[in-house]
mmCIF file as gemmi writes it, N, C-alpha and C atoms, coordinates in Angstrom:
data_model
loop_
_atom_site.group_PDB
_atom_site.id
_atom_site.type_symbol
_atom_site.label_atom_id
_atom_site.label_alt_id
_atom_site.label_comp_id
_atom_site.label_asym_id
_atom_site.label_entity_id
_atom_site.label_seq_id
_atom_site.pdbx_PDB_ins_code
_atom_site.Cartn_x
_atom_site.Cartn_y
_atom_site.Cartn_z
_atom_site.occupancy
_atom_site.B_iso_or_equiv
_atom_site.pdbx_formal_charge
_atom_site.auth_seq_id
_atom_site.auth_asym_id
_atom_site.pdbx_PDB_model_num
ATOM 1 N N . MET Axp A 1 ? 0.819 -1.179 0 1 0 ? 1 A 1
ATOM 2 C CA . MET Axp A 1 ? 0 0 0 1 0 ? 1 A 1
ATOM 3 C C . MET Axp A 1 ? 0.873 1.257 0 1 0 ? 1 A 1
ATOM 4 N N . ARG Axp A 2 ? 1.999 1.178 0.696 1 0 ? 2 A 1
ATOM 5 C CA . ARG Axp A 2 ? 2.905 2.344 0.682 1 0 ? 2 A 1
ATOM 6 C C . ARG Axp A 2 ? 3.474 2.557 -0.71 1 0 ? 2 A 1
ATOM 7 N N . LEU Axp A 3 ? 3.755 1.487 -1.432 1 0 ? 3 A 1
ATOM 8 C CA . LEU Axp A 3 ? 4.25 1.623 -2.797 1 0 ? 3 A 1
ATOM 9 C C . LEU Axp A 3 ? 3.23 2.353 -3.657 1 0 ? 3 A 1
ATOM 10 N N . VAL Axp A 4 ? 1.975 1.978 -3.552 1 0 ? 4 A 1
ATOM 11 C CA . VAL Axp A 4 ? 0.919 2.611 -4.328 1 0 ? 4 A 1
ATOM 12 C C . VAL Axp A 4 ? 0.859 4.108 -4.021 1 0 ? 4 A 1
ATOM 13 N N . ASP Axp A 5 ? 1.042 4.468 -2.761 1 0 ? 5 A 1
ATOM 14 C CA . ASP Axp A 5 ? 1.046 5.887 -2.373 1 0 ? 5 A 1
ATOM 15 C C . ASP Axp A 5 ? 2.189 6.661 -3.021 1 0 ? 5 A 1
ATOM 16 N N . HIS Axp A 6 ? 3.276 5.969 -3.37 1 0 ? 6 A 1
ATOM 17 C CA . HIS Axp A 6 ? 4.44 6.633 -3.957 1 0 ? 6 A 1
ATOM 18 C C . HIS Axp A 6 ? 4.415 6.696 -5.484 1 0 ? 6 A 1
ATOM 19 N N . LEU Axp A 7 ? 3.413 6.089 -6.088 1 0 ? 7 A 1
ATOM 20 C CA . LEU Axp A 7 ? 3.337 6.12 -7.55 1 0 ? 7 A 1
ATOM 21 C C . LEU Axp A 7 ? 2.821 7.482 -8.015 1 0 ? 7 A 1
ATOM 22 N N . PRO Axp A 8 ? 3.304 7.945 -9.162 1 0 ? 8 A 1
ATOM 23 C CA . PRO Axp A 8 ? 2.847 9.234 -9.673 1 0 ? 8 A 1
ATOM 24 C C . PRO Axp A 8 ? 1.361 9.207 -10.027 1 0 ? 8 A 1
ATOM 25 N N . ARG Axp A 9 ? 0.742 10.351 -10.029 1 0 ? 9 A 1
ATOM 26 C CA . ARG Axp A 9 ? -0.697 10.457 -10.269 1 0 ? 9 A 1
ATOM 27 C C . ARG Axp A 9 ? -1.12 10.476 -11.74 1 0 ? 9 A 1
ATOM 28 N N . PRO Axp A 10 ? -0.235 10.731 -12.703 1 0 ? 10 A 1
ATOM 29 C CA . PRO Axp A 10 ? -0.694 10.66 -14.099 1 0 ? 10 A 1
ATOM 30 C C . PRO Axp A 10 ? -1.311 9.292 -14.412 1 0 ? 10 A 1
ATOM 31 N N . VAL Axp A 11 ? -1.913 9.176 -15.561 1 0 ? 11 A 1
ATOM 32 C CA . VAL Axp A 11 ? -2.706 7.997 -15.929 1 0 ? 11 A 1
ATOM 33 C C . VAL Axp A 11 ? -1.956 6.69 -15.714 1 0 ? 11 A 1
ATOM 34 N N . LYS Axp A 12 ? -0.715 6.568 -16.201 1 0 ? 12 A 1
ATOM 35 C CA . LYS Axp A 12 ? -0.032 5.272 -16.064 1 0 ? 12 A 1
ATOM 36 C C . LYS Axp A 12 ? 0.194 4.913 -14.608 1 0 ? 12 A 1
ATOM 37 N N . GLY Axp A 13 ? 0.519 5.879 -13.773 1 0 ? 13 A 1
ATOM 38 C CA . GLY Axp A 13 ? 0.707 5.6 -12.356 1 0 ? 13 A 1
ATOM 39 C C . GLY Axp A 13 ? -0.578 5.176 -11.679 1 0 ? 13 A 1
ATOM 40 N N . ARG Axp A 14 ? -1.672 5.866 -11.999 1 0 ? 14 A 1
ATOM 41 C CA . ARG Axp A 14 ? -2.972 5.524 -11.398 1 0 ? 14 A 1
ATOM 42 C C . ARG Axp A 14 ? -3.441 4.148 -11.843 1 0 ? 14 A 1
ATOM 43 N N . CYS Axp A 15 ? -3.27 3.842 -13.112 1 0 ? 15 A 1
ATOM 44 C CA . CYS Axp A 15 ? -3.705 2.543 -13.647 1 0 ? 15 A 1
ATOM 45 C C . CYS Axp A 15 ? -2.959 1.403 -12.951 1 0 ? 15 A 1
ATOM 46 N N . ILE Axp A 16 ? -1.653 1.527 -12.882 1 0 ? 16 A 1
ATOM 47 C CA . ILE Axp A 16 ? -0.848 0.49 -12.227 1 0 ? 16 A 1
ATOM 48 C C . ILE Axp A 16 ? -1.184 0.425 -10.743 1 0 ? 16 A 1
ATOM 49 N N . ALA Axp A 17 ? -1.342 1.582 -10.113 1 0 ? 17 A 1
ATOM 50 C CA . ALA Axp A 17 ? -1.676 1.622 -8.683 1 0 ? 17 A 1
ATOM 51 C C . ALA Axp A 17 ? -2.986 0.894 -8.413 1 0 ? 17 A 1
ATOM 52 N N . ASP Axp A 18 ? -3.991 1.141 -9.248 1 0 ? 18 A 1
ATOM 53 C CA . ASP Axp A 18 ? -5.293 0.482 -9.059 1 0 ? 18 A 1
ATOM 54 C C . ASP Axp A 18 ? -5.177 -1.032 -9.2 1 0 ? 18 A 1
ATOM 55 N N . GLN Axp A 19 ? -4.487 -1.482 -10.235 1 0 ? 19 A 1
ATOM 56 C CA . GLN Axp A 19 ? -4.328 -2.924 -10.465 1 0 ? 19 A 1
ATOM 57 C C . GLN Axp A 19 ? -3.552 -3.583 -9.315 1 0 ? 19 A 1
ATOM 58 N N . LEU Axp A 20 ? -2.468 -2.946 -8.912 1 0 ? 20 A 1
ATOM 59 C CA . LEU Axp A 20 ? -1.632 -3.502 -7.843 1 0 ? 20 A 1
ATOM 60 C C . LEU Axp A 20 ? -2.383 -3.517 -6.519 1 0 ? 20 A 1
ATOM 61 N N . MET Axp A 21 ? -3.109 -2.464 -6.228 1 0 ? 21 A 1
ATOM 62 C CA . MET Axp A 21 ? -3.857 -2.412 -4.969 1 0 ? 21 A 1
ATOM 63 C C . MET Axp A 21 ? -4.893 -3.53 -4.911 1 0 ? 21 A 1
ATOM 64 N N . ARG Axp A 22 ? -5.592 -3.773 -6.014 1 0 ? 22 A 1
ATOM 65 C CA . ARG Axp A 22 ? -6.605 -4.839 -6.028 1 0 ? 22 A 1
ATOM 66 C C . ARG Axp A 22 ? -5.979 -6.215 -5.806 1 0 ? 22 A 1
ATOM 67 N N . SER Axp A 23 ? -4.929 -6.512 -6.557 1 0 ? 23 A 1
ATOM 68 C CA . SER Axp A 23 ? -4.354 -7.862 -6.443 1 0 ? 23 A 1
ATOM 69 C C . SER Axp A 23 ? -3.654 -8.055 -5.103 1 0 ? 23 A 1
ATOM 70 N N . ALA Axp A 24 ? -2.963 -7.041 -4.623 1 0 ? 24 A 1
ATOM 71 C CA . ALA Axp A 24 ? -2.217 -7.182 -3.363 1 0 ? 24 A 1
ATOM 72 C C . ALA Axp A 24 ? -3.145 -7.306 -2.156 1 0 ? 24 A 1
ATOM 73 N N . THR Axp A 25 ? -4.198 -6.517 -2.113 1 0 ? 25 A 1
ATOM 74 C CA . THR Axp A 25 ? -5.098 -6.594 -0.955 1 0 ? 25 A 1
ATOM 75 C C . THR Axp A 25 ? -5.97 -7.847 -0.991 1 0 ? 25 A 1
ATOM 76 N N . SER Axp A 26 ? -6.165 -8.406 -2.151 1 0 ? 26 A 1
ATOM 77 C CA . SER Axp A 26 ? -6.955 -9.623 -2.274 1 0 ? 26 A 1
ATOM 78 C C . SER Axp A 26 ? -6.275 -10.813 -1.592 1 0 ? 26 A 1
ATOM 79 N N . VAL Axp A 27 ? -4.959 -10.778 -1.527 1 0 ? 27 A 1
ATOM 80 C CA . VAL Axp A 27 ? -4.219 -11.881 -0.893 1 0 ? 27 A 1
ATOM 81 C C . VAL Axp A 27 ? -4.693 -12.061 0.548 1 0 ? 27 A 1
ATOM 82 N N . ALA Axp A 28 ? -4.671 -10.987 1.322 1 0 ? 28 A 1
ATOM 83 C CA . ALA Axp A 28 ? -5.042 -11.067 2.738 1 0 ? 28 A 1
ATOM 84 C C . ALA Axp A 28 ? -6.508 -11.445 2.918 1 0 ? 28 A 1
ATOM 85 N N . ALA Axp A 29 ? -7.376 -10.847 2.119 1 0 ? 29 A 1
ATOM 86 C CA . ALA Axp A 29 ? -8.805 -11.122 2.259 1 0 ? 29 A 1
ATOM 87 C C . ALA Axp A 29 ? -9.124 -12.584 1.95 1 0 ? 29 A 1
ATOM 88 N N . ASN Axp A 30 ? -8.547 -13.108 0.89 1 0 ? 30 A 1
ATOM 89 C CA . ASN Axp A 30 ? -8.825 -14.499 0.526 1 0 ? 30 A 1
ATOM 90 C C . ASN Axp A 30 ? -8.131 -15.487 1.444 1 0 ? 30 A 1
ATOM 91 N N . TYR Axp A 31 ? -6.968 -15.134 1.972 1 0 ? 31 A 1
ATOM 92 C CA . TYR Axp A 31 ? -6.305 -16.01 2.947 1 0 ? 31 A 1
ATOM 93 C C . TYR Axp A 31 ? -7.163 -16.119 4.2 1 0 ? 31 A 1
ATOM 94 N N . ARG Axp A 32 ? -7.681 -14.99 4.639 1 0 ? 32 A 1
ATOM 95 C CA . ARG Axp A 32 ? -8.552 -15.005 5.817 1 0 ? 32 A 1
ATOM 96 C C . ARG Axp A 32 ? -9.783 -15.874 5.548 1 0 ? 32 A 1
ATOM 97 N N . ALA Axp A 33 ? -10.371 -15.722 4.373 1 0 ? 33 A 1
ATOM 98 C CA . ALA Axp A 33 ? -11.546 -16.53 4.021 1 0 ? 33 A 1
ATOM 99 C C . ALA Axp A 33 ? -11.195 -18.018 3.984 1 0 ? 33 A 1
ATOM 100 N N . ALA Axp A 34 ? -10.016 -18.344 3.467 1 0 ? 34 A 1
ATOM 101 C CA . ALA Axp A 34 ? -9.589 -19.75 3.409 1 0 ? 34 A 1
ATOM 102 C C . ALA Axp A 34 ? -9.406 -20.313 4.819 1 0 ? 34 A 1
ATOM 103 N N . ARG Axp A 35 ? -8.837 -19.506 5.698 1 0 ? 35 A 1
ATOM 104 C CA . ARG Axp A 35 ? -8.625 -19.962 7.083 1 0 ? 35 A 1
ATOM 105 C C . ARG Axp A 35 ? -9.936 -20.142 7.837 1 0 ? 35 A 1
ATOM 106 N N . ARG Axp A 36 ? -10.946 -19.39 7.468 1 0 ? 36 A 1
ATOM 107 C CA . ARG Axp A 36 ? -12.232 -19.467 8.157 1 0 ? 36 A 1
ATOM 108 C C . ARG Axp A 36 ? -13.241 -20.369 7.447 1 0 ? 36 A 1
ATOM 109 N N . ALA Axp A 37 ? -12.8 -21.017 6.411 1 0 ? 37 A 1
ATOM 110 C CA . ALA Axp A 37 ? -13.697 -21.881 5.633 1 0 ? 37 A 1
ATOM 111 C C . ALA Axp A 37 ? -14.261 -22.995 6.509 1 0 ? 37 A 1
ATOM 112 N N . ARG Axp A 38 ? -15.465 -23.401 6.178 1 0 ? 38 A 1
ATOM 113 C CA . ARG Axp A 38 ? -16.136 -24.454 6.952 1 0 ? 38 A 1
ATOM 114 C C . ARG Axp A 38 ? -15.726 -25.851 6.539 1 0 ? 38 A 1
ATOM 115 N N . SER Axp A 39 ? -15.119 -25.96 5.351 1 0 ? 39 A 1
ATOM 116 C CA . SER Axp A 39 ? -14.732 -27.283 4.867 1 0 ? 39 A 1
ATOM 117 C C . SER Axp A 39 ? -13.532 -27.155 3.93 1 0 ? 39 A 1
ATOM 118 N N . LYS Axp A 40 ? -12.915 -28.297 3.654 1 0 ? 40 A 1
ATOM 119 C CA . LYS Axp A 40 ? -11.816 -28.332 2.697 1 0 ? 40 A 1
ATOM 120 C C . LYS Axp A 40 ? -12.299 -27.892 1.317 1 0 ? 40 A 1
ATOM 121 N N . ALA Axp A 41 ? -13.507 -28.308 0.951 1 0 ? 41 A 1
ATOM 122 C CA . ALA Axp A 41 ? -14.069 -27.954 -0.352 1 0 ? 41 A 1
ATOM 123 C C . ALA Axp A 41 ? -14.253 -26.445 -0.482 1 0 ? 41 A 1
ATOM 124 N N . GLU Axp A 42 ? -14.465 -25.764 0.616 1 0 ? 42 A 1
ATOM 125 C CA . GLU Axp A 42 ? -14.608 -24.311 0.61 1 0 ? 42 A 1
ATOM 126 C C . GLU Axp A 42 ? -13.25 -23.618 0.691 1 0 ? 42 A 1
ATOM 127 N N . SER Axp A 43 ? -12.311 -24.252 1.342 1 0 ? 43 A 1
ATOM 128 C CA . SER Axp A 43 ? -10.993 -23.651 1.584 1 0 ? 43 A 1
ATOM 129 C C . SER Axp A 43 ? -10.077 -23.683 0.359 1 0 ? 43 A 1
ATOM 130 N N . VAL Axp A 44 ? -10.036 -24.781 -0.341 1 0 ? 44 A 1
ATOM 131 C CA . VAL Axp A 44 ? -9.088 -24.955 -1.452 1 0 ? 44 A 1
ATOM 132 C C . VAL Axp A 44 ? -9.281 -23.917 -2.562 1 0 ? 44 A 1
ATOM 133 N N . PRO Axp A 45 ? -10.502 -23.623 -2.996 1 0 ? 45 A 1
ATOM 134 C CA . PRO Axp A 45 ? -10.646 -22.581 -4.027 1 0 ? 45 A 1
ATOM 135 C C . PRO Axp A 45 ? -10.157 -21.209 -3.554 1 0 ? 45 A 1
ATOM 136 N N . LYS Axp A 46 ? -10.366 -20.895 -2.289 1 0 ? 46 A 1
ATOM 137 C CA . LYS Axp A 46 ? -9.87 -19.624 -1.753 1 0 ? 46 A 1
ATOM 138 C C . LYS Axp A 46 ? -8.345 -19.616 -1.757 1 0 ? 46 A 1
ATOM 139 N N . LEU Axp A 47 ? -7.737 -20.739 -1.402 1 0 ? 47 A 1
ATOM 140 C CA . LEU Axp A 47 ? -6.274 -20.823 -1.458 1 0 ? 47 A 1
ATOM 141 C C . LEU Axp A 47 ? -5.773 -20.676 -2.888 1 0 ? 47 A 1
ATOM 142 N N . SER Axp A 48 ? -6.544 -21.16 -3.846 1 0 ? 48 A 1
ATOM 143 C CA . SER Axp A 48 ? -6.166 -20.986 -5.248 1 0 ? 48 A 1
ATOM 144 C C . SER Axp A 48 ? -6.137 -19.506 -5.618 1 0 ? 48 A 1
ATOM 145 N N . THR Axp A 49 ? -7.077 -18.756 -5.113 1 0 ? 49 A 1
ATOM 146 C CA . THR Axp A 49 ? -7.089 -17.311 -5.345 1 0 ? 49 A 1
ATOM 147 C C . THR Axp A 49 ? -5.908 -16.654 -4.645 1 0 ? 49 A 1
ATOM 148 N N . VAL Axp A 50 ? -5.582 -17.125 -3.454 1 0 ? 50 A 1
ATOM 149 C CA . VAL Axp A 50 ? -4.435 -16.581 -2.724 1 0 ? 50 A 1
ATOM 150 C C . VAL Axp A 50 ? -3.145 -16.83 -3.511 1 0 ? 50 A 1
ATOM 151 N N . VAL Axp A 51 ? -3.03 -17.947 -4.182 1 0 ? 51 A 1
ATOM 152 C CA . VAL Axp A 51 ? -1.854 -18.242 -5.009 1 0 ? 51 A 1
ATOM 153 C C . VAL Axp A 51 ? -1.825 -17.306 -6.218 1 0 ? 51 A 1
ATOM 154 N N . LYS Axp A 52 ? -2.972 -17.077 -6.815 1 0 ? 52 A 1
ATOM 155 C CA . LYS Axp A 52 ? -3.059 -16.293 -8.047 1 0 ? 52 A 1
ATOM 156 C C . LYS Axp A 52 ? -2.746 -14.815 -7.829 1 0 ? 52 A 1
ATOM 157 N N . GLU Axp A 53 ? -3.193 -14.236 -6.749 1 0 ? 53 A 1
ATOM 158 C CA . GLU Axp A 53 ? -3.103 -12.783 -6.569 1 0 ? 53 A 1
ATOM 159 C C . GLU Axp A 53 ? -1.679 -12.245 -6.408 1 0 ? 53 A 1
ATOM 160 N N . PRO Axp A 54 ? -0.812 -12.841 -5.581 1 0 ? 54 A 1
ATOM 161 C CA . PRO Axp A 54 ? 0.55 -12.297 -5.543 1 0 ? 54 A 1
ATOM 162 C C . PRO Axp A 54 ? 1.282 -12.523 -6.865 1 0 ? 54 A 1
ATOM 163 N N . ASP Axp A 55 ? 0.936 -13.634 -7.542 1 0 ? 55 A 1
ATOM 164 C CA . ASP Axp A 55 ? 1.515 -13.884 -8.858 1 0 ? 55 A 1
ATOM 165 C C . ASP Axp A 55 ? 1.066 -12.808 -9.845 1 0 ? 55 A 1
ATOM 166 N N . GLU Axp A 56 ? -0.169 -12.338 -9.691 1 0 ? 56 A 1
ATOM 167 C CA . GLU Axp A 56 ? -0.696 -11.266 -10.526 1 0 ? 56 A 1
ATOM 168 C C . GLU Axp A 56 ? -0.06 -9.916 -10.167 1 0 ? 56 A 1
ATOM 169 N N . SER Axp A 57 ? 0.349 -9.754 -8.927 1 0 ? 57 A 1
ATOM 170 C CA . SER Axp A 57 ? 0.982 -8.498 -8.488 1 0 ? 57 A 1
ATOM 171 C C . SER Axp A 57 ? 2.388 -8.345 -9.057 1 0 ? 57 A 1
ATOM 172 N N . MET Axp A 58 ? 3.081 -9.445 -9.264 1 0 ? 58 A 1
ATOM 173 C CA . MET Axp A 58 ? 4.478 -9.38 -9.705 1 0 ? 58 A 1
ATOM 174 C C . MET Axp A 58 ? 4.681 -8.637 -11.018 1 0 ? 58 A 1
ATOM 175 N N . PRO Axp A 59 ? 3.875 -8.874 -12.067 1 0 ? 59 A 1
ATOM 176 C CA . PRO Axp A 59 ? 4.11 -8.12 -13.3 1 0 ? 59 A 1
ATOM 177 C C . PRO Axp A 59 ? 3.917 -6.611 -13.114 1 0 ? 59 A 1
ATOM 178 N N . TRP Axp A 60 ? 3.001 -6.214 -12.225 1 0 ? 60 A 1
ATOM 179 C CA . TRP Axp A 60 ? 2.803 -4.78 -11.982 1 0 ? 60 A 1
ATOM 180 C C . TRP Axp A 60 ? 4.032 -4.183 -11.31 1 0 ? 60 A 1
ATOM 181 N N . ILE Axp A 61 ? 4.6 -4.917 -10.362 1 0 ? 61 A 1
ATOM 182 C CA . ILE Axp A 61 ? 5.81 -4.436 -9.693 1 0 ? 61 A 1
ATOM 183 C C . ILE Axp A 61 ? 6.96 -4.378 -10.696 1 0 ? 61 A 1
ATOM 184 N N . GLU Axp A 62 ? 7.064 -5.406 -11.534 1 0 ? 62 A 1
ATOM 185 C CA . GLU Axp A 62 ? 8.114 -5.406 -12.572 1 0 ? 62 A 1
ATOM 186 C C . GLU Axp A 62 ? 7.939 -4.227 -13.53 1 0 ? 62 A 1
ATOM 187 N N . LEU Axp A 63 ? 6.707 -3.925 -13.894 1 0 ? 63 A 1
ATOM 188 C CA . LEU Axp A 63 ? 6.442 -2.81 -14.788 1 0 ? 63 A 1
ATOM 189 C C . LEU Axp A 63 ? 6.816 -1.475 -14.133 1 0 ? 63 A 1
ATOM 190 N N . ILE Axp A 64 ? 6.534 -1.339 -12.853 1 0 ? 64 A 1
ATOM 191 C CA . ILE Axp A 64 ? 6.91 -0.127 -12.118 1 0 ? 64 A 1
ATOM 192 C C . ILE Axp A 64 ? 8.415 0.083 -12.214 1 0 ? 64 A 1
ATOM 193 N N . ILE Axp A 65 ? 9.174 -1.001 -12.083 1 0 ? 65 A 1
ATOM 194 C CA . ILE Axp A 65 ? 10.632 -0.923 -12.187 1 0 ? 65 A 1
ATOM 195 C C . ILE Axp A 65 ? 11.035 -0.588 -13.618 1 0 ? 65 A 1
ATOM 196 N N . GLU Axp A 66 ? 10.459 -1.304 -14.593 1 0 ? 66 A 1
ATOM 197 C CA . GLU Axp A 66 ? 10.833 -1.124 -16.003 1 0 ? 66 A 1
ATOM 198 C C . GLU Axp A 66 ? 10.615 0.292 -16.507 1 0 ? 66 A 1
ATOM 199 N N . VAL Axp A 67 ? 9.51 0.906 -16.132 1 0 ? 67 A 1
ATOM 200 C CA . VAL Axp A 67 ? 9.226 2.254 -16.638 1 0 ? 67 A 1
ATOM 201 C C . VAL Axp A 67 ? 9.776 3.343 -15.727 1 0 ? 67 A 1
ATOM 202 N N . GLY Axp A 68 ? 10.422 2.942 -14.641 1 0 ? 68 A 1
ATOM 203 C CA . GLY Axp A 68 ? 11.095 3.901 -13.776 1 0 ? 68 A 1
ATOM 204 C C . GLY Axp A 68 ? 10.186 4.73 -12.886 1 0 ? 68 A 1
ATOM 205 N N . LEU Axp A 69 ? 9.013 4.192 -12.542 1 0 ? 69 A 1
ATOM 206 C CA . LEU Axp A 69 ? 8.125 4.943 -11.659 1 0 ? 69 A 1
ATOM 207 C C . LEU Axp A 69 ? 8.669 5.001 -10.237 1 0 ? 69 A 1
ATOM 208 N N . VAL Axp A 70 ? 9.361 3.944 -9.825 1 0 ? 70 A 1
ATOM 209 C CA . VAL Axp A 70 ? 10.023 3.872 -8.518 1 0 ? 70 A 1
ATOM 210 C C . VAL Axp A 70 ? 11.311 3.098 -8.735 1 0 ? 70 A 1
ATOM 211 N N . GLY Axp A 71 ? 12.359 3.505 -8.054 1 0 ? 71 A 1
ATOM 212 C CA . GLY Axp A 71 ? 13.649 2.841 -8.219 1 0 ? 71 A 1
ATOM 213 C C . GLY Axp A 71 ? 13.609 1.374 -7.838 1 0 ? 71 A 1
ATOM 214 N N . ALA Axp A 72 ? 14.302 0.56 -8.621 1 0 ? 72 A 1
ATOM 215 C CA . ALA Axp A 72 ? 14.32 -0.893 -8.409 1 0 ? 72 A 1
ATOM 216 C C . ALA Axp A 72 ? 14.81 -1.248 -7.009 1 0 ? 72 A 1
ATOM 217 N N . SER Axp A 73 ? 15.821 -0.56 -6.527 1 0 ? 73 A 1
ATOM 218 C CA . SER Axp A 73 ? 16.379 -0.895 -5.215 1 0 ? 73 A 1
ATOM 219 C C . SER Axp A 73 ? 15.362 -0.709 -4.091 1 0 ? 73 A 1
ATOM 220 N N . ARG Axp A 74 ? 14.38 0.163 -4.323 1 0 ? 74 A 1
ATOM 221 C CA . ARG Axp A 74 ? 13.376 0.419 -3.293 1 0 ? 74 A 1
ATOM 222 C C . ARG Axp A 74 ? 12.289 -0.643 -3.237 1 0 ? 74 A 1
ATOM 223 N N . ILE Axp A 75 ? 12.078 -1.38 -4.347 1 0 ? 75 A 1
ATOM 224 C CA . ILE Axp A 75 ? 10.939 -2.309 -4.351 1 0 ? 75 A 1
ATOM 225 C C . ILE Axp A 75 ? 11.283 -3.746 -4.736 1 0 ? 75 A 1
ATOM 226 N N . GLU Axp A 76 ? 12.553 -4.046 -4.938 1 0 ? 76 A 1
ATOM 227 C CA . GLU Axp A 76 ? 12.903 -5.433 -5.271 1 0 ? 76 A 1
ATOM 228 C C . GLU Axp A 76 ? 12.509 -6.392 -4.162 1 0 ? 76 A 1
ATOM 229 N N . GLY Axp A 77 ? 12.528 -5.929 -2.922 1 0 ? 77 A 1
ATOM 230 C CA . GLY Axp A 77 ? 12.108 -6.768 -1.803 1 0 ? 77 A 1
ATOM 231 C C . GLY Axp A 77 ? 10.645 -7.171 -1.91 1 0 ? 77 A 1
ATOM 232 N N . LEU Axp A 78 ? 9.816 -6.278 -2.416 1 0 ? 78 A 1
ATOM 233 C CA . LEU Axp A 78 ? 8.402 -6.606 -2.601 1 0 ? 78 A 1
ATOM 234 C C . LEU Axp A 78 ? 8.217 -7.689 -3.655 1 0 ? 78 A 1
ATOM 235 N N . LEU Axp A 79 ? 9.031 -7.615 -4.687 1 0 ? 79 A 1
ATOM 236 C CA . LEU Axp A 79 ? 8.973 -8.633 -5.737 1 0 ? 79 A 1
ATOM 237 C C . LEU Axp A 79 ? 9.361 -9.998 -5.176 1 0 ? 79 A 1
ATOM 238 N N . ARG Axp A 80 ? 10.421 -10.032 -4.389 1 0 ? 80 A 1
ATOM 239 C CA . ARG Axp A 80 ? 10.83 -11.29 -3.741 1 0 ? 80 A 1
ATOM 240 C C . ARG Axp A 80 ? 9.729 -11.801 -2.81 1 0 ? 80 A 1
ATOM 241 N N . GLU Axp A 81 ? 9.149 -10.906 -2.042 1 0 ? 81 A 1
ATOM 242 C CA . GLU Axp A 81 ? 8.104 -11.3 -1.105 1 0 ? 81 A 1
ATOM 243 C C . GLU Axp A 81 ? 6.879 -11.864 -1.833 1 0 ? 81 A 1
ATOM 244 N N . ALA Axp A 82 ? 6.492 -11.237 -2.924 1 0 ? 82 A 1
ATOM 245 C CA . ALA Axp A 82 ? 5.357 -11.746 -3.705 1 0 ? 82 A 1
ATOM 246 C C . ALA Axp A 82 ? 5.652 -13.15 -4.234 1 0 ? 82 A 1
ATOM 247 N N . ASN Axp A 83 ? 6.886 -13.368 -4.669 1 0 ? 83 A 1
ATOM 248 C CA . ASN Axp A 83 ? 7.288 -14.686 -5.158 1 0 ? 83 A 1
ATOM 249 C C . ASN Axp A 83 ? 7.266 -15.715 -4.035 1 0 ? 83 A 1
ATOM 250 N N . GLU Axp A 84 ? 7.748 -15.332 -2.858 1 0 ? 84 A 1
ATOM 251 C CA . GLU Axp A 84 ? 7.759 -16.244 -1.706 1 0 ? 84 A 1
ATOM 252 C C . GLU Axp A 84 ? 6.344 -16.581 -1.257 1 0 ? 84 A 1
ATOM 253 N N . ILE Axp A 85 ? 5.481 -15.573 -1.202 1 0 ? 85 A 1
ATOM 254 C CA . ILE Axp A 85 ? 4.084 -15.821 -0.807 1 0 ? 85 A 1
ATOM 255 C C . ILE Axp A 85 ? 3.415 -16.762 -1.797 1 0 ? 85 A 1
ATOM 256 N N . THR Axp A 86 ? 3.675 -16.556 -3.084 1 0 ? 86 A 1
ATOM 257 C CA . THR Axp A 86 ? 3.108 -17.438 -4.101 1 0 ? 86 A 1
ATOM 258 C C . THR Axp A 86 ? 3.549 -18.879 -3.857 1 0 ? 86 A 1
ATOM 259 N N . ALA Axp A 87 ? 4.83 -19.083 -3.604 1 0 ? 87 A 1
ATOM 260 C CA . ALA Axp A 87 ? 5.356 -20.436 -3.38 1 0 ? 87 A 1
ATOM 261 C C . ALA Axp A 87 ? 4.777 -21.066 -2.109 1 0 ? 87 A 1
ATOM 262 N N . ILE Axp A 88 ? 4.705 -20.295 -1.045 1 0 ? 88 A 1
ATOM 263 C CA . ILE Axp A 88 ? 4.179 -20.808 0.227 1 0 ? 88 A 1
ATOM 264 C C . ILE Axp A 88 ? 2.706 -21.187 0.087 1 0 ? 88 A 1
ATOM 265 N N . MET Axp A 89 ? 1.941 -20.318 -0.54 1 0 ? 89 A 1
ATOM 266 C CA . MET Axp A 89 ? 0.507 -20.587 -0.692 1 0 ? 89 A 1
ATOM 267 C C . MET Axp A 89 ? 0.245 -21.736 -1.665 1 0 ? 89 A 1
ATOM 268 N N . ALA Axp A 90 ? 1.088 -21.895 -2.676 1 0 ? 90 A 1
ATOM 269 C CA . ALA Axp A 90 ? 0.95 -23.032 -3.598 1 0 ? 90 A 1
ATOM 270 C C . ALA Axp A 90 ? 1.19 -24.334 -2.842 1 0 ? 90 A 1
ATOM 271 N N . ALA Axp A 91 ? 2.192 -24.346 -1.973 1 0 ? 91 A 1
ATOM 272 C CA . ALA Axp A 91 ? 2.452 -25.542 -1.163 1 0 ? 91 A 1
ATOM 273 C C . ALA Axp A 91 ? 1.301 -25.803 -0.196 1 0 ? 91 A 1
ATOM 274 N N . SER Axp A 92 ? 0.744 -24.75 0.392 1 0 ? 92 A 1
ATOM 275 C CA . SER Axp A 92 ? -0.397 -24.913 1.307 1 0 ? 92 A 1
ATOM 276 C C . SER Axp A 92 ? -1.604 -25.458 0.564 1 0 ? 92 A 1
ATOM 277 N N . ARG Axp A 93 ? -1.839 -24.955 -0.637 1 0 ? 93 A 1
ATOM 278 C CA . ARG Axp A 93 ? -2.981 -25.441 -1.426 1 0 ? 93 A 1
ATOM 279 C C . ARG Axp A 93 ? -2.792 -26.921 -1.762 1 0 ? 93 A 1
ATOM 280 N N . LYS Axp A 94 ? -1.565 -27.292 -2.105 1 0 ? 94 A 1
ATOM 281 C CA . LYS Axp A 94 ? -1.285 -28.697 -2.438 1 0 ? 94 A 1
ATOM 282 C C . LYS Axp A 94 ? -1.547 -29.589 -1.233 1 0 ? 94 A 1
ATOM 283 N N . THR Axp A 95 ? -1.105 -29.149 -0.065 1 0 ? 95 A 1
ATOM 284 C CA . THR Axp A 95 ? -1.33 -29.922 1.166 1 0 ? 95 A 1
ATOM 285 C C . THR Axp A 95 ? -2.829 -30.016 1.472 1 0 ? 95 A 1
ATOM 286 N N . ALA Axp A 96 ? -3.534 -28.895 1.336 1 0 ? 96 A 1
ATOM 287 C CA . ALA Axp A 96 ? -4.967 -28.884 1.623 1 0 ? 96 A 1
ATOM 288 C C . ALA Axp A 96 ? -5.767 -29.74 0.65 1 0 ? 96 A 1
ATOM 289 N N . SER Axp A 97 ? -5.256 -29.855 -0.575 1 0 ? 97 A 1
ATOM 290 C CA . SER Axp A 97 ? -5.958 -30.635 -1.595 1 0 ? 97 A 1
ATOM 291 C C . SER Axp A 97 ? -5.795 -32.136 -1.415 1 0 ? 97 A 1
ATOM 292 N N . SER Axp A 98 ? -4.757 -32.546 -0.684 1 0 ? 98 A 1
ATOM 293 C CA . SER Axp A 98 ? -4.508 -33.99 -0.551 1 0 ? 98 A 1
ATOM 294 C C . SER Axp A 98 ? -5.359 -34.621 0.507 1 0 ? 98 A 1
C-alpha cells in the first residue's frame, strides 16, 4: 500500500496503482476466508485465489521498475516477497488438496 502511495498520479501511475492495490489486498482477504472456511471444499478454491493474486501483483511491480516509476532498489524486496508468498501458498494449497 505504501508503494501505491508513492506512484505518480498521471494515468499510467494511477492505472498500475489500481491494479496492484486490487491484487495485493486480495491476498489477505482471501487467505482469511480460506482460514475461516467451513470445509476443505470451501478452503481450497480460496487458497487458489491466494496463489493467483501475488503472482498477478508481480508483473505490476516489474512494470513499475521497467518504466522507472520507482527505483528498483526500493521495491525489489516486494517482488521477492510476492514470489515467496506465491510459493508458500501453492504448497499450502497442495497440502490442503490432498
